[in-house]
C-alpha positions, -999 to +999 in steps of 0.1 A: -570-243+074-559-230+037-588-244+021-614-229+042-600-192+038-602-196+001-637-212+008-648-175+028-633-155-001-645-168-031-685-170-009-680-132-003-672-129-041-703-141-046-729-118-025-706-088-033-730-060-053-702-054-079-724-061-108-764-057-119-781-081-134-769-073-170-737-083-155-724-047-157-708-030-127-727-003-115-712+034-113-694+050-083-712+073-064-707+104-072-683+125-052-695+160-039-664+182-024-673+215-004-668+243-026-650+272-011-662+305-012-631+321-025-637+295-061-672+307-067-679+326-099-686+361-094-720+372-096-727+388-136-734+422-134-748+441-166-721+460-183-742+491-177-737+491-142-700+493-142-699+523-174-684+548-152-657+530-143-647+517-175-619+541-196-631+565-214-625+548-249-649+521-241-676+542-228-710+547-243-715+579-263-737+605-241-777+607-247-784+638-270-811+649-243-799+666-212-766+654-209-747+682-192-718+665-189-714+655-227-709+675-259-730+672-290-719+679-322-739+685-352-730+690-388-749+700-417-736+691-450-759+710-471-754+745-453-715+736-447-720+743-408-713+730-374-729+733-341-715+724-308-743+716-282-735+714-244-763+710-216-785+709-251-777+749-261-756+761-289-722+768-280-703+771-308-712+772-346-682+769-373-680+767-413-673+732-427-656+719-457-672+681-464-671+656-492-667+661-526-697+643-538-733+648-528-748+614-506-741+595-479-712+574-479-715+541-504-681+529-508-645+532-503-627+566-521-665+577-530-657+614-517-687+612-497-690+618-460-711+594-442-742+601-426-759+596-390-748+595-357-713+584-343-691+585-314-656+603-312-632+576-308-597+590-303-585+626-306-551+630-323-523+654-328-518+657-364-495+684-369-469+665-381-491+647-408-489+653-440-514+638-471-509+633-513-541+651-524-532+635-558-533+666-572-496+671-588-484+689-553-471+657-540-475+653-500-486+690-480-471+694-447-501+705-423-525+690-447-550+678-413-541+710-390-534+706-354-555+680-342-579+649-361-608+636-343-613+605-351-652+595-355-667+552-349-679+550-384-692+514-390-679+500-417-654+532-429-622+537-416-602+569-415-628+593-416-627+625-386-630+666-378-600+678-386-583+714-395-565+720-429-539+738-450-563+753-472-589+776-450-605+791-482-616+755-486-642+759-455-675+765-468-672+737-500-678+705-509-640+694-514-632+669-492-626+631-494-648+623-468-641+640-435-649+674-421-626+703-425-624+735-398-606+762-399-571+753-375-584+776-345-614+760-347-603+725-346-585+734-316-612+750-298-632+724-305-608+694-292-614+711-254-646+709-256-649+671-267-642+639-252-639+602-263-674+592-266-693+624-273-717+619-302-714+637-334-745+639-360-740+641-394-772+654-413-773+656-451 
């Protein structure tokens, strides 16, 4: 009886489809599991579709034309003037000081104010800041006035619109690259702009 069982098992092994003509075992059939709706990846949504739900610091700058919700700041270096536009209409005009050297910024420390279109990326209380202008006077308290409105300037850091300890410098080319306003003017400007508003700096 034992011999019969052994022969039967050997016969089954010979006819079992465990190998093909090459002698290799065929691949096991792919196991397909049902997908739960809970783990289906969410559909990709274009970034612009949710722009209004993002934090202010991540929102794109508003368009220049017809954007009544945003404020546009236009700086003319040649005339040392700044215009503030809302809804395409000039609502304020200020005198400013700009970089000591003319032309677009080329390198760090060249004392030039960069030219182009830049978003406001941060508004900081700078009333306690000091700065050494390397004029022998050491650290100057209130060098930046009450506010520093920082601009996103690709390739450069530390460029912004701020107040000054030297109001008589307004209307001149004297800064290290920033745009200076009288302290009362930058305090007023701070109330009109927000993160993401655009600043255009012209030659």
